[in-house]
N, C-alpha and C positions, 0 to 999 in steps of 0.2 A: 276297190277303187284306188287309183293312184293319187298320191298327194303331190301338189305342185311344190317344188323345192325352191326356196329363195336363193338367188345368186347375187354376185356382186354388181351386176348391171342389168338394166331392163332388157337390153338387146339379147344377152345370153339367155335370160329367163324366157323370152318369147321364142327363141330358137329351140330351147328345150321342150317347150309346150308343143310347138309344131312337130318336132320329131316324135314325141310321145304319141300325139294324135294320129300321125301318119302310120306309126307302127301298129296302133290299135285297129285302124281302119283296114290296113293291109291284112291283118290277121282275122278280119271279119268279126271283130269284137266291138260292134257298134254301140251296144248298151253301155259298155265301160267308157267308150269315147264320149258318148253323150253325157254320161255322169260326170266325167272329168271336165267337159266343156261348161256344164252348169256350175260346177264347183269353182272353176276359174272366174266365171262371170259374177258369182256371188261374192267371191273374195275381192274382185275389182270394185264391185258396187259398194261393199263395206268400206274398203280403203278410200274410195272416192268420197263417201259421206263423212268419214272421219276427217279427212284432209279439208273438206269444205267447212266443216264445223270449226276446225282449228284455225283456218284462215279467217272466218268471220270473227272469232274471238280475238285474234291478233289485230285485225283491222279495228275492232271496237276498242280494244285496249290502247291502240295507237292514236286513233282519230276520234273515237266516239266518247260519249259521256261515261264516266266511271261509276255512276250511281247504279244500284241494283233495284231501284224502285220500279214497280210496274203499275201502269195506269189501271185502276180498278175497273174501268169500263172495258179495257182490253182484256183483262182477266175474265170478266163476265162473258165476253164474247167467246173466249176459248172454252169456258165451261158450257156455254150454250151449244157450241159445236159438238162437244162430247156428248151432251144429253141427246141431241138430235140424232147423232150417229148410233147411240145405243137404242133409241126408239126405232130407228129404221131397220136395225138388225133384229128387232124383237127380242133382244137379250135383256136380261135383268141388269139394271145398273144402279145398285144401291149407293155407289160412291158418287155418282155424277150429280145428284141433287143435294148432297149433304153440305158441302162447303158453302159458307156465306162470306163473300168478300167484305172485309172490314171497310168501313167508310174512311175516306181520306181525312186525316186530321189537319185542318187548315188553321194557320195562325190567324187570330182576329185582325182584321184590317184596322190599323191605327188611323185615327182621324187625320186627314190631310191638313197640312198647314200648322200642325202642333209641333213646335220646336222643343226638343228636350231641354230641361233646365240645365244651365251650366253649374258645375260644382261650386259650392261655397268656398272650397279650399283654394280656388284660383285667386291670385291677387287682382285687385280692382284699381284702375286708374280713372279718375273722374276728370273729364275734359268739359269745361263749361263753355258754351257758345252763346254769345249775346247778339241781339239784333243790332243793326247799324245804329249809331248814335242819333242820326236824324229821325229814325223811326221810333225812338224812345221818347219823343216829345209830341204831345197831342196838338191837334190843330188849334186848340184854344190857348196854347202856350204853356200848359201845365206839364211837368215831367211825369211820365207814366211810372206806375209802381209795379214791381214784379209780383205776379199773382200765382206763380207756380212754374213747374218745369215738366216738360215731356221728355221721357228717357227712352233710349234705344241702346242696344249692345252690339259690339263688334268683337269677335274672338280673334285676337292677334297672336302672332308667334314671335318670340324673341329667340333667335338661333343660339344654340349652345356655344359657349366660348371657352377657350383655354385660358388658364392663368398659371403663372409660375409662383410657387410658394418658396420663399427663401428662408431657411431656418438658420438663425444666428444663435450659436451656443455660447452663452456668456462664460468667460473665464475669470476666476478670482484668485488672488494671491496676497500674501502678507508682505508689504513693502519693507517692513522692519526686518523680518527673518528671511525674506526672499525664498520662502518655502510654503508647503501646504497648498499648492495650486489645485483648485477645483474647477470643474467645468460642468455645465448642464448636460443631462443625459441626452443621447441622440434620439430623434423622433422615431416612432415605429413606422416601418415601411413594408409594403407588401412583398418587395423583393430587396434583399440586402444589397445596398450599393446600386440599386436600379433607379430608373428615371420615373416610372409611373407612380401616381398617387392612387389611393384606394378607389376613388371615383372613376379614374381613367381605366384602371384594370377591370373594374366591374363593367364599364361601358364596352370594352373590347369583348368580354365574355358574353354579354347580353346581345351585342350586335351579331356575333358569329353564331351562337347556339340558340338564341331565342328569336332573332330577326333574320337568321339564315344568310348573313352576308359573308362572302369569302374575305380573307384577309387583305387581298389586293384592293378590294372595294373600300374596306375600312381605311386603308392607307390613303386612298384618294379623298375620302370624306374628311379625314383629319388634315390632309395637305391643303384643302380649300380653306381651312380655318387657321392655318399658320404653320404648325410644326411638320417637319418631314421625318417620318418614321418608317423604317424599312419593314418589309414583310417578314424577314427573318427575325427581326426584333419583336414584332407582334407575336410571332410563333413562340418565341421564348417566354413572352409574358403569359400566353395561354398555358404553356407547360407549368409555369410557376403557380398560376392560379389554380390549376387542377391539383397540383401537389398540396397546396394549402387547404383546399376544400375536401380532400380525401377523408379526413376523420368525420366530417359531417355526412359525406356519402356513405361511409361505413355504418354510421348510426341509422341512416335511412334504410339501408339494406337489412339491418336487424329488425326494424319496424315492419318491413315487408314480410320477413320470415315469420314474425310473430302474429301476423294478421290471421283472421278467421278464414278468409277466402283469398287465394292468390291467383290472379289471372296471368297467363304467360303467352307470349307470341314473339316472333322474330322478323327481321327484315334484312335483306342483303346490303352490303356496303363495300364499295370499291376501295381497295387499299393498295398503295404503291409498293411494289416489290421488284427490284431489279433482277432477281433470280428467276422470275416467272416470265413466260412468253408474253410479249406485249408490255412488260414492265409493270404489270399490276395483277392483283388476285382478288378473289371474292371473300370478304369477311362477313361477319354477321353480328348485328346488334340485337340482343335479346332485351325485352321489356318485361318486368315483373311488377304487377299492380296489386297492392295489398289493400283490401277493403275500400277501394276507390279513394284512399287518402294518402298513400305512399307509393311512389313509383321508383324502381331501381333499374338502371340500364346496365347491361353486362356485355362487353365486347368479347367475341370469340373468333379465332382465325378460321374455324370451320363450323359447319352446322351439325356436327356429331353430337351424340347423346351426352358427351362429357360436359357440355355446357349446362343444360338443365340439371343433370345429376349432381354436378359440383355445387351449383347454386342452391338447389332445393333438396339435395339428397338427405339431409338430416331433418327436414321438415315433416311434421305430422299434421295432416288435415287436408282441406280441399285445395285442389289445384285445377283450375278451369283452363282448358286449352283446346286446340283443334286436334285432329288425329295424326299429327306429324309423328313419324317414327322415332324422332329424337326423344320423345317422352316415354316410349315403351319401357326402356330399362328403369326409368324412374318409378313408374307405376308397378313394375315387377318387384321392386323392393318391398312393397306392401305398406309403406308408411304413409305415402301421399294417396289421397282418394281422388280419382279422376271424375271430373264433371265436363260434359260436352258443351258444344256451342251450336245452337240452332241457326245462327246466321251462316255459319259455314255449310251446314246441311242445306239450307235454303239456296245458297249460292249455286250449288250443283244443279238444282232444279231450274233456276233462272237461266243458266247456260243451256240446259237441255230443252227449254221451251221453244227455241227456234227450230228444232228438228222434230219435236214430239209434243203435241198439245196436251197429252196426258199429264205432263209435268205441272200443268195449271192446277190440277187437283191437289197435289202436294203443297204447292205455293199457297193455295187458299187455306188449307188446313193450318199450315205454319203461320199464316197471317192471323188466324184466330188466336193462336198462342200469344202472339205479340200484342194483340188487342187486349187480352186478359192482363198482360203485364202492365199495359198503360193504365188500365183501370185500378190495378193494385199498387201503383207507384208510391202513393202516399200512405200506404197501410203498414202496420207493423209486420215483422217477419211471420208471426203466427197467423195473422189475418191473411197475409198474402198466400201462405201455404194452404189455408182452408179454401180460399178462392180458387187456387190451382186445382185442388182435389175435386172441387165441384165443377169447374168449367173447363180446365185444361186436360184433365185425365181422360174424359170421354173422347176428346178430339185426338189425343195421342193414340188411344187404343184403336180408333177407327183408321187412323193413318197407318198404324202398324199392320193391320189386316190388309190394307190396300197395297202396301209395300210387298208383303209376302205373296199376294196374289199376282201382282203386276210383274214381279221378278221372274215368274214362270214363263212369261211370253215376251220378255224383253232381252235382246242380245246384250250380254254383259259388258261388251266393249263399246256399246253405243253411249252417247251422252246421258240418256235417261238411265241406262244400265249402271253407269258409274255413280249416278246420284242415288240410285236404289242401294247399291253396294255400300256406299259411304254411310247411309242412314242405318242399314242393317248391321254393319260392322260396328258402328258407334252407338247402337241402340241403348245399351245399358248406361253409358255415360250421358247420353242425351236425356234419359229419364231422371237423372239425379235431381233436377230442379223440383221434382215432385216429392223429394225427401226432406228438403231444407228450404225454408223461406228466405234464408239469407243468401242463397245462391241466385245468380242472375240467369236469365234464359240464354244469354249469349256472352261472347267475349269481346263485344264491340268497344268497351272502354279501354281495353288494352290495345286494340288496333288503333284507336284514336291517339293513344300515347305514342305509338310508333309513327304517326303521321308527321310529327315534327322532324323525325329522321328523314322521311321520304322527301319532305319539302327542302330540308337542308342539303341533302346530297344532290338535288337538282341545281343548286347554286354553287356550293364549294366543291362538288363533283367527287372528291375522294378524301380519304385520310392518308396522311403522309407515311404511316407505318402502323404496325400492330400496336406500338406504344401510343401512337396518336389516337387510335381507336379506343384504347383504354382510358386515355385522358378525356376524350369526348364523352365516354360513358359516365365518368365522374361528374362532369359539368352538366350533362343532360339530366342526371339524377337529381341534383339540387334545384336546377331550374324547372324540371318537370314537377317536382313537389311544390315549388313556389306556385306554379300554375294551378295545381289541385287545391291549394289553400287560398287562392286569389290574393297572393302577396306580390307586391311590386318587386320584380327580380333585381332591378338595379339598386334600389334602396336596401334590399336585404343583403345583396352581395357586398356592397360597400361596408355595411355595418359588420357583417360576419368576418370579412377579411381583416378589417381593422381590429376587431376583438382578438382574432387568432394571432395576428402579428404582435399584439400587445401582451401576449402571454396567457391567453385564456386557458384555464385548466382543462385537461382532457376529461377529468371526472365530471365536468359540467357541460360537456359538448352537446348533450341533448337539449340544453336550454337554447341553443342557437338554431334548432331546426325550424324551418318555415311553419308558422302556425303554432309553435310551441314556446314562443318567447315568454319567459316569466319575468316578474318584476325584478328579480335579481339579475337576469340577463340584460335588462334594459338599463340597469344602474351603471 
């Protein structure tokens, strides 16, 4: 059988096929010509299906919903189709009746008309309204007496305002000796000789890295309130803020490395580079989440294995991630123990469901694993592990048998074939959650930590340089940890920047961490 050779253009490829077929027919080699024709058709059909699948995914990513949730009713329909097909072919189908689609967990509907109470911490201003004076006199001529008040509330906004603080440093001297002049010490500032106060610098950092506003929008917001501050000046302030916060970010990185479980993932980031075609390149922001309490971001110019290896290379313990090749050298060192992510595994089956309904079986099984995790959410690690052994292990074993059997009849390059390969290739890491109750079933928390990067880059578009990416990683690290500990980022930044500028000792830097403020730090 002759193999069709790929050429640089479709026209030359078709000409080659025609010539080869004509040669075979002229030589009365009809069987070989027919075999070649069938091979070409099969290849074209496979390429067509692959391109159609890629086009659907691209259109969905561009215009469709990003959620991977599947309507349970739709999933049941797929399973019913598979069951009917198995019965029609009189084949044994042990897998088709097993999966039970988990019920959709709906949030309880809150009572309509119930307004949430306003926080007691908000200042109150009481405005008393009186009836008209003529209405306060009875028809009998007696003045009416106030018997009570009806109250209602309106939530009002007082816009932020700038103020200028003028520091006067008093000077003293002896008039008799005309010597010994003393002057009050200068105030602490976030930037030596700079204009911003601690609150203003904290506001710039929060607006850009927590509220995702580019600097030119921040400039316009400030301009409406009075001061005219250039974008380049704001950029200098951001750089100074990142430099001041670096010791705190370094301490957070140490907390991440000391965690029992570290989740890791990355996302691309456009970086300006005049030496590259188009004036920009692709950098990467890595997120490392330690025990769901500490998050460290690490910018790298490339997605090579040097990123995870340099950050996690000396760590011993669990590292939960997807099957990205960048982690292979890290796990090859033998110190870090790999745990897989069932959300990544499920994602491949969701993508394959559009072309092969058999993927519904795997989705249903994986859904059972997630249902067990929801039931075990409030349990101790030992109790969670026991529940997994009882409920999740049988599901995983059945899924493993189905993957092995289905792989025999599925083209490896098809969407379902890729899903099967991912699960089989990652099977040992995917089973790690059955070994330790402190491991999560998935890596979703780390993906959520990267979501703020994705939202931010849609607004400020790019980092100005590799150094800008590194500064962003520092600020995202401290603000991301504030978010995990439910700490007000502006108040925390203002306080931390002020303490650092006032000479806070490096030996006590851990006291400034979000959620770790001690009485001595507050003093």
